[in-house]
VOBA-1610 file (N, C-alpha, C; in pm, whole numbers, padded with zeros to 5 digits, always signed):
BEGIN
Unk-12752-01733+02224Unk-12631-01681+02162Unk-12659-01537+02194Unk-12535-01474+02226Unk-12516-01337+02277Unk-12563-01254+02150Unk-12573-01129+02181Unk-12582-01011+02071Unk-12451-00989+02000Unk-12350-01019+02080Unk-12199-00992+02023Unk-12169-01056+01910Unk-12245-01197+01925Unk-12205-01297+01823Unk-12295-01311+01705Unk-12402-01218+01710Unk-12482-01204+01594Unk-12402-01155+01468Unk-12446-01170+01346Unk-12399-01139+01235Unk-12426-00974+01205Unk-12544-00927+01275Unk-12565-00816+01281Unk-12471-00707+01347Unk-12434-00771+01470Unk-12343-00684+01537Unk-12205-00634+01461Unk-12198-00702+01345Unk-12070-00670+01289Unk-12081-00527+01210Unk-12225-00507+01169Unk-12242-00377+01133Unk-12213-00230+01207Unk-12189-00276+01340Unk-12163-00168+01450Unk-12031-00149+01500Unk-11951-00217+01419Unk-11797-00220+01469Unk-11753-00081+01458Unk-11679-00042+01555Unk-11602+00104+01539Unk-11500+00101+01426Unk-11486+00232+01402Unk-11369+00263+01306Unk-11237+00197+01322Unk-11206+00177+01469Unk-11085+00128+01510Unk-11070-00043+01476Unk-11198-00094+01446Unk-11199-00255+01419Unk-11161-00275+01269Unk-11147-00155+01180Unk-11145-00171+01047Unk-10993-00211+01020Unk-10962-00280+00894Unk-10835-00326+00867Unk-10750-00212+00876Unk-10630-00253+00900Unk-10506-00153+00909Unk-10499-00075+00748Unk-10492-00132+00657Unk-10484-00076+00537Unk-10605+00022+00508Unk-10715-00030+00546Unk-10836+00061+00515Unk-10827+00191+00597Unk-10778+00171+00719Unk-10770+00279+00800Unk-10652+00390+00744Unk-10555+00330+00707Unk-10427+00412+00646Unk-10506+00495+00537Unk-10576+00396+00424Unk-10630+00490+00318Unk-10739+00581+00342Unk-10817+00572+00453Unk-10898+00652+00480Unk-10837+00793+00528Unk-10737+00757+00618Unk-10663+00893+00663Unk-10602+00956+00533Unk-10540+00878+00460Unk-10460+00944+00343Unk-10554+01030+00262Unk-10689+00990+00252Unk-10784+01077+00163Unk-10853+01149+00281Unk-10815+01194+00359Unk-10894+01302+00434Unk-10847+01443+00414Unk-10940+01541+00450Unk-10908+01682+00421Unk-10796+01724+00478Unk-10778+01680+00618Unk-10647+01703+00692Unk-10529+01688+00588Unk-10527+01574+00548Unk-10418+01511+00489Unk-10383+01603+00361Unk-10484+01650+00292Unk-10478+01732+00165Unk-10431+01880+00187Unk-10461+01921+00314Unk-10411+02046+00356Unk-10287+02053+00395Unk-10238+01930+00452Unk-10087+01930+00509Unk-09990+01904+00365Unk-10054+01824+00290Unk-09998+01784+00144Unk-09975+01932+00079Unk-10069+02022+00048Unk-10075+02149-00018Unk-09981+02223+00076Unk-09943+02255+00203Unk-09891+02310+00279Unk-09725+02293+00231Unk-09686+02156+00250Unk-09571+02104+00221Unk-09529+02119+00075Unk-09640+02131-00008Unk-09583+02165-00161Unk-09534+02283-00188Unk-09599+02389-00121Unk-09549+02516-00118Unk-09442+02543-00057Unk-09422+02477+00055Unk-09271+02494+00123Unk-09161+02444+00034Unk-09204+02324-00033Unk-09109+02254-00121Unk-09072+02364-00250Unk-09179+02428-00300Unk-09153+02539-00386Unk-09058+02634-00339Unk-09074+02677-00216Unk-08984+02786-00163Unk-08843+02721-00161Unk-08829+02586-00118Unk-08689+02555-00119Unk-08629+02532-00250Unk-08707+02484-00358Unk-08642+02472-00478Unk-08614+02597-00519Unk-08700+02703-00528Unk-08656+02845-00559Unk-08546+02895-00500Unk-08525+02875-00362Unk-08376+02908-00295Unk-08289+02843-00342Unk-08286+02728-00391Unk-08189+02633-00438Unk-08143+02691-00584Unk-08234+02760-00636Unk-08201+02815-00777Unk-08147+02946-00764Unk-08126+03008-00650Unk-08074+03135-00622Unk-08160+03247-00590Unk-08280+03198-00585Unk-08361+03320-00550Unk-08368+03356-00393Unk-08349+03505-00376Unk-08318+03522-00234Unk-08457+03534-00174Unk-08473+03531-00038Unk-08572+03534+00060Unk-08662+03650+00025Unk-08623+03764-00005Unk-08698+03876-00052Unk-08768+03860-00179Unk-08691+03789-00289Unk-08783+03746-00405Unk-08888+03667-00378Unk-08856+03556-00319Unk-08955+03462-00273Unk-09075+03515-00200Unk-09034+03594-00115Unk-09169+03651-00041Unk-09255+03753-00141Unk-09178+03826-00233Unk-09242+03895-00335Unk-09340+03807-00418Unk-09271+03688-00461Unk-09370+03614-00556Unk-09476+03551-00455Unk-09455+03531-00333Unk-09572+03476-00260Unk-09689+03576-00244Unk-09641+03689-00228Unk-09748+03822-00228Unk-09806+03820-00366Unk-09717+03812-00438Unk-09777+03851-00600Unk-09876+03731-00613Unk-09841+03594-00575Unk-09948+03494-00587Unk-10084+03501-00507Unk-10079+03548-00400Unk-10206+03587-00311Unk-10301+03693-00415Unk-10200+03794-00469Unk-10293+03896-00545Unk-10322+03805-00676Unk-10265+03726-00732Unk-10314+03655-00873Unk-10415+03573-00815Unk-10421+03527-00680Unk-10535+03438-00645Unk-10636+03509-00646Unk-10658+03643-00605Unk-10771+03714-00589Unk-10820+03727-00763Unk-10760+03726-00858Unk-10816+03738-00989Unk-10878+03596-01044Unk-10791+03492-00975Unk-10843+03354-00986Unk-10978+03325-00940Unk-10963+03379-00823Unk-11101+03361-00732Unk-11238+03404-00787Unk-11225+03538-00851Unk-11333+03555-00906Unk-11381+03480-01023Unk-11301+03418-01103Unk-11362+03320-01194Unk-11364+03201-01144Unk-11314+03146-01024Unk-11354+03019-00980Unk-11460+03030-00917Unk-11496+03130-00842Unk-11655+03136-00786Unk-11772+03135-00880Unk-11742+03192-00982Unk-11835+03171-01098Unk-11868+03032-01163Unk-11742+02960-01166Unk-11753+02830-01203Unk-11814+02750-01076Unk-11789+02770-00954Unk-11866+02684-00872Unk-12021+02741-00868Unk-12049+02863-00875Unk-12176+02876-00875Unk-12246+02809-00977Unk-12205+02829-01089Unk-12285+02750-01213Unk-12289+02589-01182Unk-12180+02535-01146Unk-12181+02391-01112Unk-12289+02370-01003Unk-12268+02453-00887Unk-12372+02433-00761Unk-12514+02439-00811Unk-12552+02523-00895Unk-12694+02542-00925Unk-12740+02448-01045Unk-12668+02457-01167Unk-12682+02382-01295Unk-12627+02249-01289Unk-12535+02212-01204Unk-12478+02088-01191Unk-12402+02051-01325Unk-12309+02122-01393Unk-12236+02090-01517Unk-12113+02179-01500Unk-11990+02139-01539Unk-11887+02230-01569Unk-11886+02301-01669Unk-11895+02450-01654Unk-11888+02545-01781Unk-11751+02582-01825Unk-11707+02484-01938Unk-11596+02530-01994Unk-11585+02644-02068Unk-11698+02735-02100Unk-11683+02838-02184Unk-11662+02979-02085Unk-11641+02938-01946Unk-11633+03039-01847Unk-11498+03121-01870Unk-11383+03082-01930Unk-11280+03155-01969Unk-11303+03243-02058Unk-11391+03204-02160Unk-11414+03306-02282Unk-11477+03431-02192Unk-11570+03419-02099Unk-11621+03524-02032Unk-11519+03618-01973Unk-11446+03558-01920Unk-11325+03636-01870Unk-11272+03732-01977Unk-11210+03655-02091Unk-11171+03723-02203Unk-11268+03861-02251Unk-11393+03806-02255Unk-11484+03914-02299Unk-11494+04037-02203Unk-11480+04000-02087Unk-11491+04120-01991Unk-11357+04218-01999Unk-11265+04170-02030Unk-11129+04246-02051Unk-11139+04302-02183Unk-11195+04261-02301Unk-11200+04328-02453Unk-11315+04427-02419Unk-11422+04398-02344Unk-11532+04485-02358Unk-11502+04631-02288Unk-11434+04603-02176Unk-11376+04738-02082Unk-11277+04811-02188Unk-11206+04742-02257Unk-11096+04799-02345Unk-11175+04880-02462Unk-11293+04829-02506Unk-11350+04903-02611Unk-11424+05014-02558Unk-11509+04983-02417Unk-11571+05111-02354Unk-11469+05214-02329Unk-11363+05189-02271Unk-11272+05285-02216Unk-11221+05374-02323Unk-11215+05319-02461Unk-11150+05384-02573Unk-11272+05494-02619Unk-11387+05477-02586Unk-11480+05578-02613Unk-11534+05663-02503Unk-11446+05671-02368Unk-11495+05747-02281Unk-11381+05839-02281Unk-11380+05984-02220Unk-11294+06082-02231Unk-11187+06023-02135Unk-11058+06043-02158Unk-10933+06013-02086Unk-10915+06122-01974Unk-10909+06068-01858Unk-10890+06145-01743Unk-10750+06139-01696Unk-10717+06208-01590Unk-10589+06214-01543Unk-10551+06083-01492Unk-10424+06045-01478Unk-10385+05917-01377Unk-10408+05920-01245Unk-10502+05828-01180Unk-10511+05826-01053Unk-10402+05763-00966Unk-10278+05861-00962Unk-10169+05817-00868Unk-10200+05764-00741Unk-10126+05684-00688Unk-10010+05594-00748Unk-10031+05493-00863Unk-10137+05485-00918Unk-10184+05371-01023Unk-10150+05419-01168Unk-10177+05318-01242Unk-10096+05362-01390Unk-10250+05384-01484Unk-10366+05381-01410Unk-10475+05402-01484Unk-10588+05541-01428Unk-10670+05550-01528Unk-10730+05669-01483Unk-10892+05603-01466Unk-10986+05708-01426Unk-11107+05683-01388Unk-11210+05595-01515Unk-11151+05620-01630Unk-11217+05572-01743Unk-11195+05423-01736Unk-11101+05379-01680Unk-11093+05225-01680Unk-11209+05150-01589Unk-11200+05235-01480Unk-11297+05187-01369Unk-11439+05163-01398Unk-11481+05283-01487Unk-11593+05326-01542Unk-11632+05213-01658Unk-11518+05171-01730Unk-11536+05060-01841Unk-11561+04941-01752Unk-11492+04907-01660Unk-11506+04777-01577Unk-11649+04756-01556Unk-11716+04863-01503Unk-11832+04869-01435Unk-11943+04832-01548Unk-11906+04914-01657Unk-12004+04896-01775Unk-11973+04763-01840Unk-11866+04705-01851Unk-11838+04578-01901Unk-11914+04455-01834Unk-11901+04453-01714Unk-11967+04338-01629Unk-12139+04327-01672Unk-12210+04415-01695Unk-12346+04376-01734Unk-12339+04336-01888Unk-12256+04386-01965Unk-12226+04344-02099Unk-12199+04198-02107Unk-12091+04141-02037Unk-12051+03992-02008Unk-12183+03912-01962Unk-12269+03968-01852Unk-12380+03912-01823Unk-12469+03901-01910Unk-12512+03983-02001Unk-12593+03968-02110Unk-12550+03850-02223Unk-12439+03840-02244Unk-12376+03761-02335Unk-12400+03627-02255Unk-12370+03605-02148Unk-12371+03451-02065Unk-12540+03426-02057Unk-12633+03536-02029Unk-12759+03497-02061Unk-12817+03455-02183Unk-12755+03529-02302Unk-12773+03474-02413Unk-12728+03339-02480Unk-12616+03312-02425Unk-12577+03163-02449Unk-12668+03071-02363Unk-12711+03087-02255Unk-12790+03001-02190Unk-12911+02986-02250Unk-12990+03107-02297Unk-13108+03094-02343Unk-13115+03017-02491Unk-13011+03041-02554Unk-12989+02971-02698Unk-12946+02816-02675Unk-12849+02794-02600Unk-12802+02653-02591Unk-12819+02592-02468Unk-12793+02643-02340Unk-12830+02535-02229Unk-12977+02516-02206Unk-13042+02639-02197Unk-13197+02619-02146Unk-13261+02509-02229Unk-13258+02491-02363Unk-13311+02387-02435Unk-13264+02248-02392Unk-13155+02227-02366Unk-13091+02116-02291Unk-13144+02061-02180Unk-13143+02190-02089Unk-13221+02137-01955Unk-13349+02100-01973Unk-13426+02140-02065Unk-13577+02101-02074Unk-13575+01980-02132Unk-13468+01923-02191Unk-13473+01808-02257Unk-13398+01694-02142Unk-13389+01742-02019Unk-13292+01672-01925Unk-13185+01611-01993Unk-13105+01688-02053Unk-12968+01649-02132Unk-12877+01589-02022Unk-12783+01494-02035Unk-12713+01451-01942Unk-12595+01535-01924Unk-12519+01530-01823Unk-12420+01591-01778Unk-12296+01611-01890Unk-12275+01505-01972Unk-12153+01502-02068Unk-12232+01581-02171Unk-12333+01589-02212Unk-12390+01673-02319Unk-12379+01817-02282Unk-12403+01844-02156Unk-12405+01993-02125Unk-12260+02036-02127Unk-12179+01956-02094Unk-12020+01992-02064Unk-11972+02008-02235Unk-12025+01914-02306Unk-11969+01945-02450Unk-12043+02064-02522Unk-12176+02114-02469Unk-12214+02220-02524Unk-12134+02342-02470Unk-12087+02338-02340Unk-12008+02473-02297Unk-11880+02452-02380Unk-11814+02341-02415Unk-11695+02348-02506Unk-11744+02411-02625Unk-11844+02386-02698Unk-11882+02420-02824Unk-11907+02583-02805Unk-11964+02637-02672Unk-11971+02778-02662Unk-11849+02842-02645Unk-11742+02775-02575Unk-11601+02846-02546Unk-11525+02861-02687Unk-11558+02761-02762Unk-11483+02797-02907Unk-11570+02886-02977Unk-11687+02896-02990Unk-11768+03017-03063Unk-11714+03155-03001Unk-11729+03150-02874Unk-11704+03304-02815Unk-11539+03330-02851Unk-11465+03252-02838Unk-11332+03270-02877Unk-11308+03307-03007Unk-11369+03227-03094Unk-11359+03288-03231Unk-11422+03413-03267Unk-11541+03457-03181Unk-11613+03600-03202Unk-11485+03688-03164Unk-11419+03665-03058Unk-11303+03752-03013Unk-11199+03774-03103Unk-11164+03667-03180Unk-11059+03699-03279Unk-11107+03776-03411Unk-11226+03766-03440Unk-11296+03814-03540Unk-11308+03964-03518Unk-11355+04008-03385Unk-11377+04141-03360Unk-11256+04227-03320Unk-11169+04171-03254Unk-11045+04216-03191Unk-10924+04206-03273Unk-10908+04088-03332Unk-10793+04021-03384Unk-10691+03956-03310Unk-10592+03916-03358Unk-10503+03816-03267Unk-10396+03898-03204Unk-10389+04005-03215Unk-10258+04086-03156Unk-10293+04114-02987Unk-10187+04114-02927Unk-10203+04172-02786Unk-10231+04310-02796Unk-10297+04355-02685Unk-10345+04468-02644Unk-10311+04519-02534Unk-10318+04643-02493Unk-10286+04695-02354Unk-10378+04815-02344Unk-10431+04851-02197Unk-10502+04937-02174Unk-10448+05076-02196Unk-10316+05083-02145Unk-10241+05202-02152Unk-10093+05179-02204Unk-10086+05163-02334Unk-09962+05111-02401Unk-09833+05227-02385Unk-09739+05170-02327Unk-09625+05233-02278Unk-09628+05316-02148Unk-09741+05285-02063Unk-09746+05348-01942Unk-09703+05244-01832Unk-09615+05273-01756Unk-09540+05167-01651Unk-09613+05212-01523Unk-09600+05123-01432Unk-09635+05126-01280Unk-09532+05113-01193Unk-09430+05202-01155Unk-09301+05189-01072Unk-09354+05086-00949Unk-09245+04995-00911Unk-09257+04916-00791Unk-09241+04996-00671Unk-09346+04952-00567Unk-09294+04991-00432Unk-09210+04931-00359Unk-09133+05001-00298Unk-09014+04904-00192Unk-09093+04924-00051Unk-09124+04793-00017Unk-09196+04786+00117Unk-09076+04721+00204Unk-09111+04709+00345Unk-09039+04624+00422Unk-08987+04492+00373Unk-08888+04448+00430Unk-08847+04307+00414Unk-08824+04288+00279Unk-08769+04397+00206Unk-08735+04375+00072Unk-08845+04352-00021Unk-08981+04345+00023Unk-09089+04351-00071Unk-09095+04448-00177Unk-09123+04374-00301Unk-09157+04491-00417Unk-09305+04472-00474Unk-09385+04563-00474Unk-09509+04554-00526Unk-09540+04677-00621Unk-09634+04666-00712Unk-09671+04762-00791Unk-09837+04808-00726Unk-09844+04949-00721Unk-09981+05008-00679Unk-10087+04933-00748Unk-10069+04904-00864Unk-10176+04840-00943Unk-10210+04683-00902Unk-10116+04617-00858Unk-10127+04504-00779Unk-10206+04508-00665Unk-10180+04593-00581Unk-10256+04607-00456Unk-10395+04639-00475Unk-10413+04727-00589Unk-10561+04775-00612Unk-10657+04645-00691Unk-10571+04575-00741Unk-10644+04457-00821Unk-10691+04352-00695Unk-10600+04313-00595Unk-10620+04235-00484Unk-10749+04311-00399Unk-10716+04431-00359Unk-10828+04482-00286Unk-10974+04499-00364Unk-10994+04503-00471Unk-11097+04512-00536Unk-11160+04373-00569Unk-11055+04293-00584Unk-11109+04142-00582Unk-11188+04100-00450Unk-11114+04141-00348Unk-11187+04096-00227Unk-11302+04171-00198Unk-11298+04298-00237Unk-11443+04358-00219Unk-11561+04293-00295Unk-11535+04260-00417Unk-11640+04175-00482Unk-11660+04048-00427Unk-11549+03981-00370Unk-11580+03850-00306Unk-11660+03866-00181Unk-11644+03983-00128Unk-11719+04011+00016Unk-11875+04041-00024Unk-11889+04106-00134Unk-12023+04115-00184Unk-12094+03996-00235Unk-12020+03922-00299Unk-12075+03788-00337Unk-12115+03716-00210Unk-12026+03706-00111Unk-12076+03649+00014Unk-12217+03696+00078Unk-12207+03831+00079Unk-12321+03887+00142Unk-12446+03854+00076Unk-12441+03845-00082Unk-12551+03828-00162Unk-12603+03681-00127Unk-12500+03574-00127Unk-12542+03446-00119Unk-12601+03425+00031Unk-12539+03474+00131Unk-12578+03454+00286Unk-12686+03551+00343Unk-12725+03668+00281Unk-12790+03762+00344Unk-12920+03803+00251Unk-12934+03775+00134Unk-13022+03809+00055Unk-13122+03717+00021Unk-13246+03733-00031Unk-13358+03664-00040Unk-13307+03570-00188Unk-13275+03656-00290Unk-13187+03567-00395Unk-13107+03465-00350Unk-12993+03518-00268Unk-12887+03427-00256Unk-12949+03301-00152Unk-13039+03289-00081Unk-13092+03198-00017Unk-13186+03097-00105Unk-13251+03170-00206Unk-13319+03092-00331Unk-13198+03019-00404Unk-13102+03076-00444Unk-12971+02999-00508Unk-12942+02882-00442Unk-12920+02900-00298Unk-12865+02786-00220Unk-12967+02692-00205Unk-13097+02746-00202Unk-13199+02614-00220Unk-13205+02562-00344Unk-13201+02633-00432Unk-13198+02555-00598Unk-13085+02455-00588Unk-12978+02499-00548Unk-12865+02412-00542Unk-12876+02294-00472Unk-12945+02289-00358Unk-12942+02185-00254Unk-13060+02081-00329Unk-13160+02148-00354Unk-13277+02042-00419Unk-13358+02121-00494Unk-13332+02154-00634Unk-13395+02226-00717Unk-13559+02189-00740Unk-13592+02062-00723Unk-13723+02015-00725Unk-13804+02058-00610Unk-13764+02043-00489Unk-13813+02102-00379Unk-13829+02251-00364Unk-13729+02316-00417Unk-13739+02459-00452Unk-13840+02513-00517Unk-13862+02420-00620Unk-13971+02468-00737Unk-14099+02435-00650Unk-14113+02329-00579Unk-14235+02312-00525Unk-14285+02413-00398Unk-14167+02481-00333Unk-14196+02601-00247Unk-14217+02706-00312Unk-14223+02708-00458Unk-14263+02851-00518Unk-14143+02935-00561Unk-14031+02862-00559Unk-13906+02952-00615Unk-13897+02920-00768Unk-13880+03040-00818Unk-13889+03032-00963Unk-13746+03007-01024Unk-13707+02882-01027Unk-13575+02841-01044Unk-13517+02884-01178Unk-13592+02916-01281Unk-13541+02960-01399Unk-13467+03121-01372Unk-13561+03192-01293Unk-13527+03334-01241Unk-13375+03307-01156Unk-13371+03208-01070Unk-13264+03172-01002Unk-13124+03135-01082Unk-13165+03073-01175Unk-13048+03022-01270Unk-13013+03168-01351Unk-13111+03253-01394Unk-13047+03370-01474Unk-12957+03446-01379Unk-13019+03451-01255Unk-12925+03543-01152Unk-12790+03454-01134Unk-12779+03340-01143Unk-12652+03277-01121Unk-12554+03300-01249Unk-12616+03299-01366Unk-12536+03352-01489Unk-12485+03486-01454Unk-12580+03579-01416Unk-12543+03727-01424Unk-12427+03721-01334Unk-12443+03672-01212Unk-12368+03696-01097Unk-12222+03641-01140Unk-12200+03521-01187Unk-12095+03459-01218Unk-12037+03520-01343Unk-12100+03548-01440Unk-12033+03634-01572Unk-11978+03758-01534Unk-12062+03854-01434Unk-12012+03976-01392Unk-11865+03951-01301Unk-11857+03844-01236Unk-11730+03825-01156Unk-11625+03771-01271Unk-11658+03698-01364Unk-11557+03683-01454Unk-11521+03802-01545Unk-11623+03857-01575Unk-11576+04007-01655Unk-11491+04100-01565Unk-11512+04105-01451Unk-11401+04205-01370Unk-11278+04138-01335Unk-11286+03989-01338Unk-11147+03940-01320Unk-11064+03949-01461Unk-11147+03936-01570Unk-11064+03959-01683Unk-11017+04110-01697Unk-11084+04212-01647Unk-11024+04364-01676Unk-10906+04366-01562Unk-10887+04280-01457Unk-10819+04312-01353Unk-10680+04236-01413Unk-10701+04112-01463Unk-10601+04046-01540Unk-10533+04126-01664Unk-10618+04156-01715Unk-10571+04265-01838Unk-10478+04365-01801Unk-10523+04428-01695Unk-10442+04560-01623Unk-10292+04480-01576Unk-10298+04382-01510Unk-10176+04318-01450Unk-10100+04273-01556Unk-10149+04244-01685Unk-10052+04174-01774Unk-10090+04258-01913Unk-10170+04173-02004Unk-10187+04220-02129Unk-10340+04160-02171Unk-10398+04212-02275Unk-10492+04144-02336Unk-10457+04072-02458Unk-10493+03944-02449Unk-10484+03860-02569Unk-10592+03743-02572Unk-10642+03698-02682Unk-10757+03632-02714Unk-10744+03502-02637Unk-10651+03440-02598Unk-10611+03323-02517Unk-10622+03347-02369Unk-10627+03468-02315Unk-10605+03482-02166Unk-10696+03429-02089Unk-10813+03420-02110Unk-10905+03352-02032Unk-10895+03180-02066Unk-10852+03140-02173Unk-10838+02984-02190Unk-10706+02947-02079Unk-10600+03046-02081Unk-10511+02993-01999Unk-10540+03010-01832Unk-10637+03090-01823Unk-10688+03093-01666Unk-10780+02994-01640Unk-10845+02921-01730Unk-10955+02814-01727Unk-10887+02702-01621Unk-10783+02631-01658Unk-10721+02535-01581Unk-10705+02580-01421Unk-10649+02703-01398Unk-10604+02739-01266Unk-10755+02783-01209Unk-10861+02831-01256Unk-10986+02858-01205Unk-11032+02713-01166Unk-11047+02615-01266Unk-11097+02491-01237Unk-11022+02421-01112Unk-10901+02434-01100Unk-10827+02389-01021Unk-10842+02425-00885Unk-10860+02567-00872Unk-10919+02665-00759Unk-11039+02587-00704Unk-11159+02600-00803Unk-11276+02544-00757Unk-11280+02419-00699Unk-11203+02310-00770Unk-11227+02175-00714Unk-11141+02158-00568Unk-11016+02261-00580Unk-10953+02221-00471Unk-11036+02272-00338Unk-11091+02399-00374Unk-11183+02451-00253Unk-11295+02373-00218Unk-11356+02296-00328Unk-11488+02202-00303Unk-11574+02260-00406Unk-11622+02199-00500Unk-11715+02243-00598Unk-11837+02262-00527Unk-11919+02386-00539Unk-12034+02416-00495Unk-12004+02504-00373Unk-11882+02538-00316Unk-11835+02607-00231Unk-11754+02740-00247Unk-11819+02862-00274Unk-11760+02973-00319Unk-11642+03015-00223Unk-11673+03013-00103Unk-11567+03040-00010Unk-11431+02954-00026Unk-11464+02819-00037Unk-11362+02742-00058Unk-11290+02759-00202Unk-11372+02832-00283Unk-11287+02853-00394Unk-11184+02978-00401Unk-11205+03059-00284Unk-11117+03150-00253Unk-10992+03092-00207Unk-11002+03028-00119Unk-10878+02946-00046Unk-10815+02873-00142Unk-10880+02797-00248Unk-10819+02734-00373Unk-10742+02827-00456Unk-10812+02936-00485Unk-10728+03029-00564Unk-10593+03091-00525Unk-10617+03114-00402Unk-10503+03192-00345Unk-10382+03066-00347Unk-10412+02945-00307Unk-10316+02850-00311Unk-10247+02832-00446Unk-10354+02819-00551Unk-10314+02812-00689Unk-10208+02909-00710Unk-10255+03052-00691Unk-10194+03145-00726Unk-10047+03159-00660Unk-10046+03143-00547Unk-09893+03113-00490Unk-09818+03007-00548Unk-09848+02906-00585Unk-09774+02789-00634Unk-09743+02845-00778Unk-09822+02913-00843Unk-09775+02944-00973Unk-09649+03054-00982Unk-09708+03147-00893Unk-09593+03263-00889Unk-09439+03212-00818Unk-09437+03114-00705Unk-09357+03085-00650Unk-09272+02978-00742Unk-09345+02888-00825Unk-09273+02823-00914Unk-09217+02878-01025Unk-09237+03003-01050Unk-09141+03069-01164Unk-09014+03106-01097Unk-08994+03063-00989Unk-08825+03104-00957Unk-08754+02975-00982Unk-08809+02857-01018Unk-08710+02758-01046Unk-08750+02692-01190Unk-08877+02733-01245Unk-08921+02676-01392Unk-08983+02806-01452Unk-08969+02781-01584Unk-09036+02871-01684Unk-09177+02906-01661Unk-09206+03061-01640Unk-09359+03074-01585Unk-09449+03052-01676Unk-09428+03009-01803Unk-09511+02931-01899Unk-09573+02823-01851Unk-09487+02763-01756Unk-09549+02625-01726Unk-09631+02652-01580Unk-09690+02771-01559Unk-09783+02814-01456Unk-09907+02713-01455Unk-09972+02706-01564Unk-10087+02619-01583Unk-10070+02462-01553Unk-09948+02422-01583Unk-09902+02291-01548Unk-09893+02269-01408Unk-09840+02368-01328Unk-09831+02360-01183Unk-09989+02360-01132Unk-10087+02438-01182Unk-10225+02425-01131Unk-10275+02276-01156Unk-10235+02215-01289Unk-10264+02085-01328Unk-10239+01976-01200Unk-10088+01985-01184Unk-10031+01904-01079Unk-10120+01901-00963Unk-10146+02033-00928Unk-10205+02040-00774Unk-10345+01975-00788Unk-10406+02004-00909Unk-10556+01929-00941Unk-10550+01805-00931Unk-10455+01721-00986Unk-10451+01582-00989Unk-10433+01524-00821Unk-10335+01615-00753Unk-10314+01556-00608Unk-10466+01564-00547Unk-10536+01673-00573Unk-10685+01723-00498Unk-10764+01587-00530Unk-10752+01533-00654Unk-10859+01433-00729Unk-10820+01321-00645Unk-10684+01299-00648Unk-10646+01177-00565Unk-10670+01146-00407Unk-10629+01271-00352Unk-10640+01260-00214Unk-10814+01295-00150Unk-10864+01370-00219Unk-10995+01432-00168Unk-11046+01498-00261Unk-11148+01413-00366Unk-11204+01468-00469Unk-11314+01580-00436Unk-11356+01577-00322Unk-11484+01671-00274Unk-11388+01811-00225Unk-11273+01803-00236Unk-11201+01934-00213Unk-11178+01974-00046Unk-11127+02087-00006Unk-11122+02104+00130Unk-11254+02155+00207Unk-11330+02195+00103Unk-11459+02258+00187Unk-11596+02207+00112Unk-11580+02109+00035Unk-11696+02070-00066Unk-11810+02011+00032Unk-11936+02073-00008Unk-12057+02023+00063Unk-12147+02000-00025Unk-12126+02007-00168Unk-12254+01937-00262Unk-12356+02048-00276Unk-12345+02180-00232Unk-12426+02282-00280Unk-12350+02417-00240Unk-12417+02532-00290Unk-12350+02657-00261Unk-12390+02719-00137
//
């Protein structure tokens, strides 16, 4: 009997020998198909907005605003993907850290001397200083939550479901604390102060604050990439993410790595909260409403891929902003949810998922 007729030879069939339905299903679930579907979705949003009467200049402005919103979402999404990459559980309390960053900066800024406006922006140096000081404050809160809640569960080898439920409990606790300390009313960093729009070529309208928020977000993202790729701690974080047991055997202090993961993720969340509060207003639910877009961005880019989270955040930001040209902007999180479902159906590992940071 020839080798071609043996049962074992069937295991070596090429991909082209698979049934047609299986090949089509594999193609539809590929990352290339997901990228095409997402691109076509954004084009469809443009067409729907144009049909509702939005001009090309309006749609272009919304697209650019979406990119800038994506910068804010990216800061939160990177924190989510870092925690998932190292600790292997979805942290639902991350949105509360975003809110805490915004409110902590508000309180700190109120105690700092009010300097002149840094034209052409609408804020002064005291807000920048408050943001820098708020980032370690949020990090300390995240570390405290980890020590009190998550570390005892880790030591008991708690399941993923139990850790996720614990993060939900932490979210409600932190949000209740925000209501008790700052109250339910909307707050503004600079009430009554406006930031006139800049009229740029092609009918593009942007505020200087929006440009500042995006540039600062990209700087923080670049620093995060440098830390993960070029520093000893970043390499330890990646090693712990890929194989925590092997990392511990090789002498890496995994608890220290986990602490730095919380510090980095919470710092980015705090900075994102300040920028989001500057772009809109402060309210106790602001982080909660950003939670779904942050998760959608992290999953779309690939859980465990910080750079993928940036791409996912930009796509989510553009989709939310452009969709406001034909639906109520309040449904923005719903748009993120629809895109999240599309990703989970076509490619659950996302565009750049690799299983580790």
